[in-house]
Every structure is written in structure tokens, then in C-alpha cells.
N, C-alpha and C positions, 0 to 999 in steps of 0.2 A: 489533465486540462488545466489551463491557467484561468480559473474562473474569476479571480480578482480583477481581470481585465474588464469585467462587466460593471465594476464599481466606478464611481467618480473619484476625482483626485483626493477629495477630503476623506472619503471612506478608506481609500487605499493608504493614506498616511496613517490613519488610526490603526488599521490592520497591520501595517508594517511595524508600528510601535509595539503592539502587543505581541507580535511574533518575535521581535528582538528581546522583549522581556522574558518570553518563554525560553529562549535560547541562552539567556544570560546566567552566569553563576549566581546562585541564590535568588534568581528571578528579579534582579535589581540592576538598573542601569544608572550611570552618572549623567546628569543633565547635559553637561558640556559635550561629553563624548557622543551622546545620542543625538544631540542637535547637529553635530558635525556629520554623523553617520547618515541622518535623514536629510541633511542639507537644508535645515530650517532656521529661520531667524528666531530670536528670543520670543517675539510675540507669537509667531505661528506655532512654535513648539509648545508653549504654555497653553495656547488655544486648543491644540490637538489633544493634549493630555486632559484638559478640562472636559472637552467634548467626549472623549473616550470614557471618562468616569460617568458622565451623564448618560451616555448610550447604554452602558452596562446596567445602570439603574432603570432606564426607560424600557429596555428589552427584558427586564426581570432576570438578568444574568448575574447580578451582583451577589446572589446567594451562593454561587459556585465559583465566581472569579471576581476579584476586586483589585482596583488600581489605587495606589496611594502616592501622593506627590508631596514631599517635604524634605527640607535640609539638602537641597540640590540633588536629590535622587528620586527616581520613580521605581516603585516596587509593585510586583504582581503577587497577589495571594490567591492560590487555587486550592480547592478542596478535593481534587482528584476525580471530579465528576465532569469536567469540561476542559476543552482546549480552545485555542483561537479559532479552530474550525467551526465552533458553535457560533462565534461572532460573525465569521464570514457568511455562514448560512443565514443568519438573521438579517444581515445587510442585504444579501441577495434576495431574500423573500420579500423585502419591502422595496426593492430597487425598481426604478422605472425600466431598467434594461430587461429584467426578468419578466416584468409585466408585459412588455412589448413582445418578447419572444413567446410567452404563453398565449397572448392574443393572436399572434401571427400563426402559431401552430394550429390553433383551434379555429382558424378562419374568421376571427372576430375583429381583425384589424383592417379597416377600410380607409381611414384617414387619420393623419397625425393630429390634425386640429380637433377632430371629433374625440380622439383618444385623450387628448389633453383636457378637453372640456369635461368628459365623462369622469376622469380621475382627479380633476381639480389640480392639474399641473400647468405650469406655464408652457406655452407652445415651444419656446426656444429651448427649454429644458428637455422636452420630449424630442425635439429635432436633434439636439446634440447627443442624447442617449441613443437615438435611432442610428446615428452615424457610428457610434461605438459598437452597437449590436451588429451592424452590417460588417464592420471591420473584424469583429470577433468571429463571425460566421465564415468570413472569407479565409481566415486562417485554417479552416477545416474544409475548404473547397465547397462551401455552400453560399448561396446568395439570396437576395430578395428582389423580385421583379417589380415593375411599376404598379402591378395590381395587388401588391403586398402578399404575394405567394412565395413560399420558400422554394428555392430552386437548388438543383444538385441531384446526385444519385440517391436513390431511395435507401440503399444500405448505409451510405454516409449519414443521411438524416437520422436513421435509427441509432447509429453509433453515437453521434453528438448529442441528440436529444435524450436518449436513455441515460447517458452519463450525467447530463445536466439535471434532469429531473431526480435522479437517484440522490445526488448531493443536496439539492435545494429542498426537495419535498420529503425525502426520507420515507417514512411509513405511510404518508398520505399521498394518494394519486389524484392529481387534478384531471387526468385524462380518462379515468374510468368512473363509471357510476358506482354507488355503494354496493349494489348487487354484483357488479362485475368484479370489484375488488374482493368481495367475499368469495366469489367463485374461484378466483385465482388462489386465495388462501386455502380453500378446501382442496384445490388441485395439488398444491405443494404438500399439504398434510397427507393426502392419499399417496403421493409419490414417495414420501418418506417411509411408507410402510413396505416398500419394495426392497428386496435384497440388493445391496450394493448402491443404494441411493441415500444420501445424507445431505439435504439442502439446508444451509444455515439461515439464520434470520436475515443476515445481510444479503445473501443470494436470493432470498425470497423478495426482498426489496427490489433487487435488480430485475427479477422475473416480472414483478408487478408493473414496474415502470416500462419495461420492454414491451409488455402486453399493451399498455396504454398508448405507447408510441406506435406500435405495429397496427393498432386499431385505426390510426390516422394515416400511417404510411405503410400500407400492406403489400406493396409491390415487391415480390421476391421470387426470383426464378429458382426452380429446383436444379441443383447440380447433380446430373445423372452419374457423373464419375464418383462423386462423394457418397452416393446412396449405398453402394455395396460395402464401403469401408465402415459404415455405421450399422451394418446388418445385425451385429450382436445386440444393438439397442433398439431393435424394431418395436418391441412392446412399449417401451418408453416413448418412442417417437409417435406411435399411434395414439397414445393417450394425450400427448401434448397437442397433436394435430386436432384431435376432437375438441379439446378445450379452446384452442385458438380459432377454430371455425365459428364459434359463437360470437367472436369479436370482429372478424374480418370476413369480407365477402370473397368467395372463391376458395381455391386450394391454399392451404397454409403450410405445405410441405417445405417450402423454401425458408419460411420463418422458423420452422422446427429445427432445421439444420443449423441455423445460426445459434439458436438457443442451446442446442445439445453440445456444440463444440465449446461454448462458453462453460457449460457445466462440467464437461470433460476436463478442460484445462484447470478447473478449480477443484477437482477431486470431489465434486458433489455427486458424480456418477462414476462408479468403478465397475466397468463391464466384466462379466465372467461368462465365457472365456474372454481374454483380453483382445483388443483390436490388433489388426495386422500391422505391426510397426513398420516393416519394410514397405508395405503398400502405401501407408500414410506418407512416409518420407518421399516415395516416388511421386505421389500426388502433389506434395508441397514444392516439388522442383529441386534444383541443385542447391542443397544446403549442407554445410559442414557436419560431419558426424561428431556431435558433441560428446556422446557417451564414450566413443573410442578415444577421443582426445583426453577426456578426464581419466579414463582407465590407464592410458599411457603415462600421464602426468603423475597420478596418485597411486599407481600400481594396484588397481582394484581387482577383486575377484570376479569371476564370470557372472555370478548371480547378481552382484551389484551393478555390473554393466548392463544386464538385461533389464533390471528395474529402472535404471536411469534412462535407457533408450526408450522405454515405454512412456515415461513421463515427458521426456523431451519431444517425442512425436506428438503427444497430445497438446503440448504448449505451442509448437510451431503450426499445428493444424488450426488452432484457434487464431493465431496471428495471420494465417493465410486466408481463412474463410471469413472470420468475423472477429476482428481484434478489439473486442469490447474492453478487455482489461487495460489496453493501452490508453483508452479514453477515460476509464474510471480511475486510473492512477493519478494520485496527487503528487506533484513534483517536490513538495517540501518534506523530504524524508532524510534524516541525518543517518548516513550509513557508517559513521565513524565507530559506533559501538560494535557493529557486526564485523568491521574490518579488524578490530582488535580481538574479537572472539574467534573469528574464523578466517584468518589471513590466507590460508591455503585456498579456500573456496573463493574468497573475495578477489584476489589477484588473478586467479585462473579465469574467472568469468569476465573480469574487467579486460584482460588481454584477449579473450575469445571474442567479445563484442567489438572491441577496437579493430580487430582484423576484418570485420565485415564492412568497414567503411569503403573499401575499394570496390566491393561488389554491389553495395547498396541493396541488399535483400531485405526481407521483412525483419530480420534480426536487427539490422541497423535502422530501418525506418521507425521501429518501435523500441529503440534501444533502451530507453529508461525503464519501461515496464518489463522488457525482456531481461534486463540485468537483474531486477528484483526477482523475477520469476525463476530464472535459472539458478540464481544464488540460493534461494530458499528451497528449490528442488534438491540441490546438493545437501543442504543442511538436513532436509527431511529424509533423504534417501540413504545417505552415507553415515557411517559411524566414525566419529573422531578417534575412537579407541583403536580403530583399524589403521589409522594414519600416523599417529604420533606416539612416542614412548610415554608411559605414565610418569607423572611427577609424584614422587613418594614423600609423604609427610609423616613425621612423628610428632604427636601432640603430648606435651608433658607440663601440666599446670599444677600448682600447689593445692587447688581446690579438689583434686582427686580424679579418679578414673571416670566417674559419672560426668563430671564437667568436661573432661577430654572428649567423651563420646558425644556430648551435647554440641561441642564445637565442630566435631567431625560431621554430624548431621547437617549443621548449618553450612559448612564448607561445600558439601555435595550439592547444595542448592545455589551456592554463590557463584559458581563458575561452570562453564561447559568443558573445561579442560579435563584431560584424562588423569584423574587423581587416584592414588592408592595410599592407604594409611597403614603404618606400621606401629604396633603397640609399644615397641622399644627401639632404641637406636641400633641400627645395623649399618653395614658398609653401603647398603643400597639406598639409604635415606638421602633425599635431596634437601629437605627443609626441616629444621627443628622449630616448632611453634611452641612458645613457652611464656611464662611470666617471671622467669628467674633470670635477671640480668647477668648473673655470674656464668651462665652457660653460653654467653656470646662467643667465648673462645673455643667453642665446639668446632670440630673439623668440617662441619657442613654449614650451609647458610642458616643463620639463626634469626628468627623474628621474635621480638619481645613485645607482648601485648599487655595492655591493662585489662582489668576484670570489672565489668564486661568490656569488650573491645570498642574503641571509638571509630567513627568513620575514617579517620586518618590511618588507623591500624589496618582496616580492611583495604584501604587504598594502597598502602605500602606492600601488603601481601600480594595484591593483584598485580602490581608492577613486577614484583619478583617472579611470580608465576609465569607471566608472559615472557620474561627474559629467559627463564629456564626452558620454557617450551621452545623458544627460538633456537636455543643452543642444542636441544635434543633433535630438533628437526634438521638443523644443519649437520649434526653428527651423523644422522641417518641418511643424509643426502635426499631428503624429501622436499626440499624447497622447490618452488615452481620453476620449471625450465622454460626457456623461450618457446612459444608456440610456433 
């Protein structure tokens, strides 16, 4: 979801600036280049920087992230405990837009004028932000009627509001009482004692806010066709339903189905025996057989195909029944690192998703989150060592064998490539890593490092490793074929 759309123009400018700083080399931007990038005048640019510095101090964020402006440059200092998402969350928490949505959801919004007086805002400020809220909600097929009631399908309300409250409120639920929040926490704690259940802290946040939203938007029909597919999870469903019944009036079975498919897709629940993959795919309708496509492209074993088919079925089931991941997905994710580390998977999934444009199925409708999900399913399910030939490295430094082994251990954590290490030079070695310049004339690729290696040394080695990987993949004819 594009939550920055709920901010006013001033806050959006400050957020855009800090995002550019995070993406910049050495977290530093040049004044002139950034002004051109943001299309700001000198006055407005300097004002934006000054206000950003003030905001970080006012919001008590300057302990974890600081902005400095001097000598024609803006620099961001981060201590590794925060990103610009923290600033976006702080802006949203105090925004008129989120206050309006919160009042709307809880049935407390009866008049814009009264809201403005109660919260000490100008009426026209509130009116303008109300228009922005209405436009934001319309992007997700929701609306606001003349009586200030949220309109649209109940499931769509739960999707949008759960994602919004998860991001803005994090561990604190505005929609549950303290006792209700405690009950949800106890529920998750109890569920985690079950075999095959491992609900993370983030997933607990999602469950908590989903419960809060479901309390206000409880209308959910039971899908009788889906019920037998989830039969292996009947004990879990029964426990969830008993918990939700304390929050909503009537039968909560439809809500349980939504929650369970989310947990399945995120591996929080691993049913044993597994679900009927073929039946799930039939339920989800005509969708391409991703596992078979991957098997053909990458020449997988039968066991890998079965594991991949199960994971794919769970992902598309969630996209069909309750695509909460699509709404929770933040679109500001740089996939460049993953493309370089796993080009086989990256380009295969990219081509697979692109082919869905003509049929407009759920894979295309939620293509951003589906791309991430399927890409990481491949990373998690398959082993690169089964797909590419190893790159063999011989390490020979003047500091001795212990130092060679030290570098070997570090290299194993440095890259996801299939690396093998040879203690001495052989005809199979691809790279000689050394601190002896005289060995550059060796018959294999030679990389000379300082002791200890500098960042540029690691960078040069990484570039060579990727080049060798590409050569080996091409030689083995494992490059991705057109789908």
C-alpha cells in the first residue's frame, strides 16, 4: 500500500528527501542534484531540509537517525536501528488523515466541523485531508457515505484496515481493549505450543490488528468449498474460532478461513499431513503450473518439484481467498541485490509474472507481492548448489594457513554462490586469492588483496565471482529459456 498518499505535500517532500538519502552512496546527496530530483527551488529545498532536521528531533528520532546539511551536501547518519519507515510511521500517527480514518472506523466521525474543533485543527485543513482520505480509500474500492460510514465489501475493509493499522500502530491496537489484546497474545502463545505452528512477532501483530478490525467488520461468509481443503487444520481452526467468538457476534468461521490462509502462505502453520495440492489448485481456478515450469527451466528433481508445488498452492490460495500479503507489502523494495545473487530465480519469476498480464488472474492483480513471494519461495525451497557449477578458490596468503582458513570462513558468509575451496593450486581452481603480487601471472584468475582486505577488495572479488558464475551457467546451458 502507498501509505505516503495520506500525508500532505510538505511531509511527502521530507519523506522523499530522507528516502533519497538512504538510497544514496555513503548516505549523502549533493544539494544541486537533489533540488533537481525533487524539483524544488533553493528556498523550498533548504526549508525542507531544516524542517526534516527539526522533525527528527521533535519526534525523538535523532538518537537513531540524524541529518546534517553543510558544504553543499546533505548527509544522513543512521545507527542501524531505524529506517525512513520509522519517520513515515511517526508522520502517519500524528496525521489528520489517520485520525480521520480511525474516527471513521470506530464510528466517532459525525461532522468535519466538530472533528476540527475537538482536535484543534482548522476546518479547511480537515476538509482537505478528508478529500485525500476519500481518494485513498477509493483506490481500494472503498468509500465514505454522507453519514460518515465506511462503504464497500466487508472483506475489502478488513484487508485495507488491517494493513493500515499494522503499519501505523505496530504493537499497540487502537481497536481492542487491553484485556482483548492480552487475550490475543495468550492465544498466539498457546498456538505456538502446537506442533507445526511457529507464529512470529510480526505475524502476531498482524493477527492482533486483524482481530481488532474483525471486531468492527465481522461480516464473513463461510466458503463451504474451502472447508474440506483446510480439514488437516481443523483443531487450529476450532481454537481460532473460539477466540474470535469473544470479539464478534455470531459465527466466526469465515474470519477463521481468512486468517488461516494468511498463516499458511507465510509458513506460520505447516500442516501434517500436507494439504491436497491438486484440490487447492482446482479451487483457485485456471492458474499456470509454476512448479512444473520451474522444474522444466531449472531441471529440478521430483522431490524439489513436490515441495515447490505445495508452497505455490499455499501462496495462490491466500491470493484467492484473502490476499492480505498484497496489502501489507510495501512497494519500496530494491530487488537489485537479489537479482545479482539469484539471477536464475529473479528472471524466471519476472517472466512468469509478466505472462499473466494477458489473463489478468490473481498473479497479475497482486503482481508486486506475488513476485516477492514466489521469488523467495524459490530461494527458500531450492538449493543453488543443484543448479550451478561450483566456483573453486585457492587461498594462499603470507600470514599462513590459519589466516587462509579465516578468510575461507568469511567467504562462505560473503556470498550465496556455490563455492569450493582447494588447499593448493590444481587444474580445477578458478580463482587464486593471495597477497603476493608476483602470482598475478598464474594461469588462473588471480585476485590480490591487502591484509586485512578493504571494501574495494571484497567488491572486486564479488564482481569476478558473478562473472565466473555466469560463464559456468552458460557453459552448462542452464540460462533461463523463454517461457
